C-alpha positions, 0 to 999 in steps of 0.5 A: 499500500502507498498510504503515507503515514506519520511516524506516530501513526506507524508506531500507533498501528504497530501497537494495535497490531500487538494487541491479543484476543480479549486484551484492550487495545492501547489508547490512541490520540485523537489526531493519530486515530483520525489519521488511521481512520481516514487511511482505512487502516484502523476502525472504531468499535461500538464502544469507540475504541480504535482497532486495527483493520485487516488493511492495517495488518497489511500495510504493516506485513503485506499479509493478512490472515 
């Protein structure tokens, strides 16, 4: 993918990717959340928590299981 992200957004995406099943995702600042949501690399669940999407995983690794 060729989406250009700030270094802070890439780091936040990496932290979101490390969240295990049943774990709460780390808090993400409003500006970083907007950047990730706008790029389609993260989504917001019903509780307003930012979570990585399949596209976010593809951005980081080029693979999505």
